[in-house]
C-alpha positions in Angstrom: 121.3 74.2 74.3 119.5 76.1 76.8 115.4 76.5 76.2 112.9 78.6 78.4 109.3 77.0 77.8 107.2 80.0 78.9 103.8 78.6 77.8 102.1 75.3 78.8 103.2 72.1 76.6 102.7 68.6 77.9 105.1 66.9 80.1 105.9 64.3 77.4 107.4 66.8 75.3 109.5 68.2 78.1 111.1 65.0 79.0 111.8 63.9 75.2 113.8 67.2 74.9 115.9 66.5 78.1 116.3 62.9 77.0 118.0 64.6 73.7 120.4 66.8 76.0 118.5 70.1 76.0 118.7 71.8 79.0 114.9 72.8 79.6 113.4 75.2 81.9 109.5 75.6 82.4 108.2 78.9 83.6 104.4 78.7 82.1 103.4 81.3 84.4 106.2 83.9 83.6 105.2 87.8 83.5 106.7 90.0 80.7 108.8 91.5 83.6 110.2 88.5 84.7 110.6 87.3 81.2 113.0 90.7 80.4 115.2 89.5 83.3 115.9 86.2 82.9 115.7 85.6 78.4 119.5 86.9 78.0 120.6 83.4 79.7 118.7 81.4 76.9 119.1 80.0 73.3 115.9 78.9 72.5 112.1 79.6 74.0 108.9 78.0 73.4 106.0 79.6 73.4 101.8 79.5 72.5 99.7 82.2 72.4 100.0 83.7 75.9 103.7 84.8 75.8 104.1 87.7 73.7 107.8 88.5 71.9 108.3 92.0 71.3 111.4 93.8 70.3 112.1 94.5 74.4 112.2 90.7 74.6 114.4 90.3 71.8 116.7 93.0 72.4 117.4 91.3 75.9 117.5 87.8 74.2 121.3 88.3 73.8 121.7 84.3 73.1 118.9 83.7 71.7 119.0 81.3 68.3 115.4 80.1 67.9 111.6 80.7 68.8 109.2 77.7 68.5 105.6 78.9 68.4 103.3 75.9 69.8 100.3 76.7 67.3 99.3 78.2 64.2 100.0 81.7 64.5 103.1 83.9 65.2 101.3 87.1 65.5 102.8 87.6 69.0 106.0 87.6 67.9 107.8 90.3 66.0 109.0 87.9 63.4 110.6 90.6 61.2 112.7 92.0 63.9 113.5 88.6 65.6 114.8 87.5 62.1 116.9 90.6 61.4 118.4 89.2 64.8 119.4 86.0 63.4 116.8 84.4 65.3 114.8 81.6 63.7 111.1 81.2 63.9 109.8 78.0 63.8 105.8 76.8 64.6 103.2 73.7 64.4 100.5 74.8 61.9 99.0 71.5 61.7 99.1 69.9 65.4 95.9 72.0 66.3 93.7 71.8 63.0 91.2 69.3 64.4 90.8 70.9 67.6 90.1 74.5 65.9 87.6 72.8 63.3 85.7 70.8 66.0 85.1 74.2 68.2 83.9 76.0 65.0 81.2 73.4 64.5 80.2 73.1 68.2 79.8 77.3 67.8 77.9 77.1 64.6 75.2 74.6 66.4 75.6 76.8 69.5 74.7 79.8 67.4 72.0 78.0 65.3 70.2 76.7 68.7 70.7 78.6 71.6 72.2 76.1 74.2 74.1 78.6 76.2 71.5 81.0 76.5 68.9 78.5 77.2 71.1 76.6 79.8 71.6 80.2 81.3 67.9 80.2 81.6 67.4 77.0 83.3 70.0 77.5 85.9 67.6 80.8 86.5 64.7 78.6 87.3 62.9 79.6 84.3 61.2 77.3 81.7 61.2 79.5 78.3 60.7 76.9 75.8 59.0 79.5 73.4 61.9 81.5 73.3 64.4 79.4 72.3 63.3 78.8 69.0 66.4 77.9 66.6 67.4 77.4 63.1 68.9 74.1 61.6 72.3 74.4 60.0 71.0 72.0 57.2 70.3 73.8 53.8 71.9 76.9 54.9 75.0 78.5 53.7 78.7 78.8 55.4 81.1 81.7 54.5 84.5 80.6 55.1 87.0 83.4 54.8 90.4 81.7 54.9 91.3 78.4 53.5 94.1 76.7 55.1 94.2 73.6 56.9 91.6 74.7 59.7 89.5 76.3 57.0 89.3 73.5 55.1 88.4 71.1 57.8 85.7 73.1 58.8 84.5 73.5 55.3 84.4 69.5 55.4 82.7 69.2 58.4 80.2 71.7 57.5 79.1 70.3 54.2 78.9 67.0 55.9 76.2 68.3 58.1 74.1 69.4 54.8 75.5 73.1 54.9 76.3 74.6 51.5 80.0 76.0 52.0 81.4 79.0 50.2 85.0 79.2 50.4 87.5 82.8 49.9 90.9 82.9 50.3 93.0 85.9 48.6 96.0 83.7 47.8 93.8 80.2 46.8 91.7 79.6 43.6 89.6 76.7 42.4 87.3 74.5 44.4 87.0 71.3 46.3 83.9 68.6 46.3 82.7 69.9 49.5 82.7 73.9 48.8 82.6 76.5 45.8 85.4 79.1 45.9 83.6 82.5 45.2 84.7 86.4 45.2 84.5 88.1 48.6 81.4 90.0 48.0 79.5 87.2 46.7 80.3 85.0 49.8 78.9 87.9 52.1 76.1 88.4 50.4 75.0 84.8 50.4 76.4 83.4 53.9 73.8 82.3 56.6 76.9 81.8 58.8 80.2 83.0 58.3 83.6 81.4 60.0 86.8 83.4 59.8 90.2 81.5 59.5 92.9 84.2 58.8 95.9 85.5 60.5 96.1 88.7 62.1 98.4 91.1 59.5 98.4 94.8 59.1 96.0 94.5 56.3 93.4 92.2 58.3 93.4 94.3 61.3 89.6 95.2 61.9 88.9 93.7 58.3 85.4 93.0 59.7 84.4 96.4 60.3 80.9 98.4 59.5 81.7 98.7 56.1 82.3 95.1 55.6 79.4 94.0 57.9 77.2 96.1 55.9 78.1 93.8 52.9 76.7 90.8 54.9 73.3 89.3 54.5 71.0 90.6 57.2 71.1 88.0 60.0 74.1 86.5 59.6 76.2 84.4 62.4 79.8 85.2 62.8 82.3 82.8 64.2 85.5 83.6 64.9 88.1 80.9 66.2 91.0 82.2 64.5 92.9 85.8 65.6 91.5 88.5 68.2 92.2 91.9 66.2 90.7 90.9 63.0 87.1 91.8 63.9 86.3 95.4 64.9 84.6 94.8 68.3 82.9 98.0 68.4 81.4 97.7 65.0 80.3 94.0 65.8 78.4 95.3 68.9 76.6 97.9 66.8 76.0 95.1 63.9 74.2 92.9 66.8 71.8 95.7 68.2 71.2 96.8 64.9 70.1 93.4 63.9 72.1 93.3 60.8 74.1 90.7 62.7 72.1 87.8 64.4 74.5 86.4 66.7 78.2 85.9 67.4 80.7 83.4 68.9 84.2 84.3 70.0 87.1 82.6 71.0 89.6 85.2 70.3 89.6 88.8 71.3 92.1 91.8 70.6 93.0 92.5 74.1 93.6 89.1 75.8 92.5 88.6 78.7 89.7 90.3 77.8 89.1 93.5 79.6 86.3 95.0 77.6 83.3 92.9 78.0 80.8 95.1 76.6 79.9 92.3 74.0 79.0 89.9 76.8 76.0 92.3 77.7 74.5 91.2 74.7 72.9 87.8 74.8 73.3 87.1 71.1 77.1 86.6 71.9 78.8 83.5 73.4 82.5 83.0 73.8 85.6 81.3 75.5 89.0 82.5 76.6 90.9 81.3 73.6 90.7 78.2 74.1 90.7 76.7 70.4 93.8 74.5 70.7 92.9 73.2 74.6 92.2 69.9 73.6 94.2 67.0 75.4 95.1 65.6 71.8 96.1 69.0 70.4 98.2 69.6 73.2 99.9 66.1 73.0 100.5 66.8 69.1 101.6 70.4 69.6 104.2 69.1 72.6 105.2 66.4 70.2 106.0 68.7 67.2 107.9 71.3 69.2 110.3 68.7 71.0 110.7 67.5 67.5 111.5 71.0 65.9 114.0 72.0 68.8 115.6 68.7 68.7 116.4 68.9 65.2 117.5 72.7 65.5 119.9 71.7 68.1 121.5 68.5 65.9 121.5 71.1 63.0 123.3 73.9 65.0 126.0 71.6 66.6 
């Protein structure tokens, strides 16, 4: 089976696949135009978040049998269209849990205590001690929307910091020792901090819009390490400038790479270029799971 690796995975994973008699080509800088030209010669492909597998790619992929997404979501793949063409979609949902959860917790700290802003101030030669008074996480309410693997990992870590954790998930009921499951409106009204852990779907696109934000507690701080497009970025900008939202920390954006930098004109906004899963440990786990999936798929196909 011939496999094209379109986004970076660990060299160890590539070597494991080659040792299992898979023919693996790595081109983790491939452009959309180049992908259209070459994908017809491959039986499988590996992507992470950078490469988009839309209908034109799938139409050009005459021999494609499987796509492995290294990571949680598959919103960068036209899944229904691929499956209709007989292409199997696999992913590695658990491999990046710790990495994304820890980045989320880091952002909670960075919004509570303006670490980024005070660092910038020092680099500018200033000493603005009185300007950077923060708040404590202990005793604050964290609302977690989306209680899958990552949402639960964030809830556990936040509870250990002394936060009261409220969880909401349209698919989940019940509770856990470290949090309370509540209705969405209650979560929004009570949360001092809000963390999003939901996939991007038709129903969740711009879920965090002006109407939604108006239901939140005034001065809420929002972190999104899940998917770009869940937040209406224009509505968030307006909410920050009005004071309804005190701060935001964003690892994901509706258009990536980021083109509209309006939000980052606001000192209350901090962010990163979709690095949620970018740890050495997560990269190794993702690579191992990708290799396991493709090796097993190849055995089944044979």
